[in-house]
C-alpha positions as CSV (number, residue, x, y, z in Angstrom):
1,M,60.1,198.8,155.0
2,K,58.5,202.1,154.1
3,I,58.7,203.8,150.7
4,Q,57.3,207.0,149.3
5,A,54.6,206.8,146.6
6,D,52.6,209.9,145.6
7,G,54.2,211.8,148.5
8,K,52.7,209.4,151.0
9,W,54.4,206.6,153.0
10,Q,53.6,203.1,151.8
11,W,54.7,199.7,153.2
12,L,56.8,197.5,151.0
13,W,56.5,193.9,152.1
14,N,59.2,191.4,151.0
15,I,59.7,187.7,151.7
16,M,62.9,185.9,150.8
17,D,64.2,182.3,150.9
18,K,67.2,182.3,153.2
19,E,69.2,179.6,151.4
20,T,68.8,180.7,147.8
21,K,68.2,184.5,148.5
22,Y,65.2,184.2,146.1
23,L,62.8,187.1,146.6
24,I,59.5,185.1,146.7
25,T,57.0,187.9,146.7
26,T,56.6,191.6,147.2
27,Q,53.6,193.8,148.0
28,V,53.0,197.5,148.4
29,S,50.2,198.7,150.7
30,M,49.1,201.9,152.4
31,H,48.9,200.3,155.8
32,A,50.5,197.6,157.9
33,F,47.3,196.1,159.2
34,T,46.6,192.4,159.7
35,S,44.5,192.4,156.6
36,N,47.4,193.6,154.5
37,S,49.8,191.0,156.0
38,N,47.2,188.3,155.6
39,H,47.1,189.0,151.9
40,F,50.9,189.1,151.7
41,F,51.4,185.7,153.4
42,K,48.6,184.1,151.4
43,Q,50.4,185.3,148.3
44,A,53.7,184.0,149.4
45,K,52.3,180.6,150.3
46,Q,50.7,180.3,146.8
47,Q,54.0,181.2,145.2
48,V,55.9,178.4,146.9
49,K,52.9,176.0,147.2
50,G,53.4,175.4,150.9
51,E,54.6,176.8,154.2
52,P,58.2,177.4,155.4
53,K,59.5,175.6,158.4
54,Y,60.2,178.9,160.1
55,L,59.9,182.6,159.3
56,I,62.0,185.4,160.8
57,T,60.4,188.8,161.3
58,D,60.8,192.0,163.2
59,G,57.9,190.9,165.4
60,R,55.4,193.5,164.2
61,H,52.0,192.6,165.7
62,S,50.1,192.3,162.4
63,L,52.8,189.9,161.1
64,T,52.4,187.6,164.1
65,A,48.6,187.4,163.8
66,S,48.8,186.8,160.0
67,I,51.5,184.1,160.3
68,H,49.4,182.2,162.8
69,Q,46.3,182.5,160.5
70,E,47.9,182.0,157.1
71,M,50.8,179.7,158.0
72,P,49.7,177.8,161.1
73,S,52.5,175.1,160.9
74,T,55.3,177.7,160.5
75,S,57.5,178.5,163.5
76,H,57.6,182.3,163.9
77,V,60.9,183.7,165.1
78,K,60.4,187.3,166.3
79,L,63.5,189.4,166.6
80,T,63.7,192.2,169.1
81,T,67.0,193.6,167.9
82,L,69.3,193.3,165.0
83,T,71.9,191.6,167.2
84,D,69.4,188.9,168.4
85,K,71.6,185.8,168.6
86,R,68.9,183.2,167.9
87,Q,68.7,184.1,164.2
88,N,69.0,187.2,162.2
89,N,67.2,188.8,159.3
90,Q,70.3,190.4,157.8
91,N,69.4,189.0,154.3
92,I,66.2,190.9,154.1
93,E,67.8,194.0,155.7
94,R,70.5,193.9,153.0
95,L,67.7,193.6,150.4
96,N,66.0,196.6,151.9
97,G,69.2,198.6,151.7
98,T,69.6,197.6,148.0
99,I,66.0,198.8,147.4
100,R,66.6,202.1,149.2
101,D,69.7,202.7,147.1
102,R,67.6,202.3,144.0
103,V,64.5,204.3,145.2
104,K,66.4,207.2,146.7
105,P,67.6,208.8,143.5
106,M,64.1,208.4,142.1
107,R,62.7,210.4,145.0
108,G,60.0,207.8,145.6
109,F,57.3,206.6,143.2
110,G,54.6,208.6,141.4
111,N,51.8,206.6,142.9
112,A,51.1,203.2,144.5
113,E,50.5,201.5,141.2
114,S,53.9,202.6,139.8
115,A,55.5,201.5,143.1
116,E,53.9,198.0,142.7
117,I,55.0,197.8,139.1
118,M,58.6,198.9,139.8
119,T,59.0,196.7,142.9
120,N,57.8,193.6,140.9
121,A,60.3,194.6,138.1
122,F,63.0,194.9,140.7
123,R,62.1,191.5,142.0
124,N,62.7,190.0,138.5
125,Y,66.0,191.9,138.2
126,Y,67.1,190.8,141.8
127,N,66.2,187.1,141.2
128,F,67.2,186.5,137.6
129,I,69.7,189.2,136.5
130,K,71.8,190.4,139.5
131,P,74.6,188.1,140.6
132,H,75.0,187.8,144.4
133,N,78.4,187.5,146.0
134,S,76.9,185.7,149.0
135,I,75.9,182.8,146.7
136,S,79.2,182.5,144.7
137,G,78.2,185.1,142.1
138,L,75.1,183.2,141.0
139,T,71.6,184.6,140.8
140,P,68.9,183.5,143.4
141,A,66.9,182.0,140.5
142,T,69.8,179.8,139.5
143,M,70.2,178.7,143.1
144,A,66.5,177.9,143.1
145,G,66.9,175.9,139.9
146,I,65.0,178.2,137.6
147,G,67.6,180.6,136.3
148,V,68.4,182.0,132.8
149,E,72.2,181.8,133.1
150,E,72.5,179.9,129.8
151,S,71.1,182.9,127.9
152,P,73.4,185.7,126.7
153,N,70.5,188.2,127.2
154,K,68.7,187.3,130.4
155,W,66.0,190.0,130.0
156,A,65.1,188.7,126.5
157,E,65.0,185.1,127.9
158,L,62.6,186.1,130.7
159,L,60.4,187.8,128.1
160,R,60.5,184.8,125.8
161,R,59.5,182.5,128.7
162,S,56.6,184.8,129.8
163,F,55.2,184.8,126.3
164,A,55.7,181.1,125.8
165,N,53.7,180.3,129.0
166,P,51.0,183.0,129.3
167,P,48.8,182.7,132.4
168,Q,45.7,180.6,131.8
169,R,42.4,182.4,132.3
170,T,39.3,180.5,133.3
171,K,36.2,180.3,131.2
172,E,34.4,182.4,133.9
173,A,37.1,185.1,133.8
174,L,36.9,185.3,130.0
175,L,33.1,185.5,130.2
176,A,33.3,188.3,132.8
177,E,35.7,190.3,130.6
178,T,33.3,190.1,127.7
179,T,30.2,191.2,129.7
180,L,31.7,194.3,131.2
């Protein structure tokens, strides 16, 4: 979908698990070139540590090329209309509507960096905080077995977990930081 950032149109890429409604990854980019979608699909594959059996898209050419390159064993279902009877992508279209409802009163984002930060924060809200009627009032994270339902303050629990398990930096990365 397209969003406004710094008065310019940007692409917001989303990929979601159909069963759990878990929003796997998001990306904001200036263009919808194959190089952008390659990065997006590579990121999604790293998040789930594998490839999906199939992927439903709107059939954009850059998506087709990237799926073949980054996820060669994945079947690609290209929809031509919203009423395509083979499958549908109404889950992601519903997500896009939810995002539009949130972004519209903000009148877009200040810049691409704030768009990236806000969409990642929204992904956490969508996955861990917001209950979904389509999955019996549970969160997608709970459906995926990684929820914070047991906590009275889900945001605080997410923060606690992030500080308890900080990302590991390699020796080379730490050395590069000290030599800058």
